[in-house]
C-alpha positions in Angstrom: -6.9 -17.5 -4.9 -5.8 -13.6 -3.9 -7.6 -11.7 -1.8 -9.6 -9.5 -4.1 -8.1 -5.6 -3.5 -11.1 -4.0 -2.5 -11.3 -6.6 0.4 -8.2 -6.0 1.5 -8.5 -2.2 1.7 -11.6 -2.2 3.5 -9.7 -4.8 6.1 -7.0 -1.9 6.0 -8.6 0.5 6.6 -10.9 -0.8 9.5 -7.3 -2.2 11.1 -6.0 1.1 11.1 -9.5 2.9 12.3 -9.2 0.7 15.2 -6.0 1.4 16.2 -6.8 4.9 16.5 -5.4 6.2 13.4 -6.4 7.9 10.2 -6.7 6.3 6.8 -9.3 6.6 3.3 -8.3 6.0 -0.1 -7.0 8.1 -2.3 -7.9 6.4 -5.4 -9.9 3.4 -5.9 -8.8 1.1 -9.0 -10.3 -2.1 -10.1 -12.3 -4.5 -7.0 -11.2 -7.5 -7.8 -7.1 -7.6 -9.1 -6.2 -4.3 -9.1 -2.5 -3.1 -7.6 -2.8 -1.3 -4.5 0.2 0.9 -3.3 0.3 2.6 0.1 1.1 6.2 1.7 2.1 6.5 5.1 1.8 10.6 6.5 3.9 11.2 8.9 3.6 14.2 10.9 6.5 15.7 10.3 5.3 15.0 6.7 7.5 12.8 5.2 5.8 9.5 3.5 6.4 5.9 3.0 5.0 4.6 0.3 4.2 0.6 -0.2 4.0 -1.3 -3.1 3.2 -4.8 -4.3 5.8 -6.7 -4.1 7.3 -8.0 -7.5 7.1 -12.0 -7.9 10.4 -12.7 -7.0 9.5 -12.0 -3.3 7.0 -14.7 -3.3 7.7 -18.3 -1.6 6.2 -20.9 -2.4 2.2 -20.8 -1.2 2.0 -17.7 -1.2 0.9 -16.8 -4.1 -2.5 -16.2 -2.9 -0.9 -13.4 -0.3 0.0 -9.7 -1.7 3.1 -8.4 0.4 4.3 -5.3 -0.5 8.3 -3.7 -0.3 9.2 -0.1 0.4 9.7 1.9 -2.8 10.6 5.3 -0.9 11.3 5.3 3.0 10.8 9.3 4.8 10.0 10.6 1.6 9.0 14.0 0.0 5.6 13.8 -0.8 6.6 15.0 -4.0 8.9 12.4 -4.5 5.5 9.9 -3.8 3.3 12.0 -6.1 6.1 11.5 -9.0 6.2 7.8 -8.7 2.6 7.5 -8.2 1.8 10.0 -11.1 4.5 7.6 -13.0 2.3 4.2 -11.6 -0.8 5.4 -12.3 0.6 5.9 -16.5 1.4 2.1 -16.6 -1.6 0.9 -14.1 -4.5 2.9 -14.6 -6.4 0.6 -12.6 -4.8 0.7 -9.3 -5.4 1.8 -5.7 -3.8 4.6 -3.8 -4.5 4.3 0.2 -3.5 6.7 2.0 -3.2 6.3 6.0 -2.2 9.0 8.8 -0.3 6.8 11.2 3.5 6.8 12.8 4.1 2.7 13.2 2.1 0.2 12.0 3.2 -2.5 13.2 1.7 -5.2 10.5 -1.0 -3.7 9.3 1.4 -4.4 5.8 2.7 -7.2 5.3 5.9 -7.3 3.8 7.8 -9.5 1.9 11.5 -10.3 3.1 13.8 -8.0 3.1 10.8 -5.5 2.2 
């Protein structure tokens, strides 16, 4: 069974705050199963966008996990906004979480090669 989106986001926020960085929910989506997109802001004004990994990235036994892939890396904020707008049109129940952290470590579970 997959961890609910609201619980995953809550745990992520606590983890970020515990590390001394800042996080906020830009858009709250469906509590049970909403797709989660994460915007990582850097001091130089660029952003990295993490998106849900496709099902093909999951190994057997990972069906209940939430994995992410880097959709845009250190890109202009306008490019990130544009991509998120396209995603919102496709899925209005998505979550958008913003993080202000230079290094995320293992806070975001990445798919292999992600």
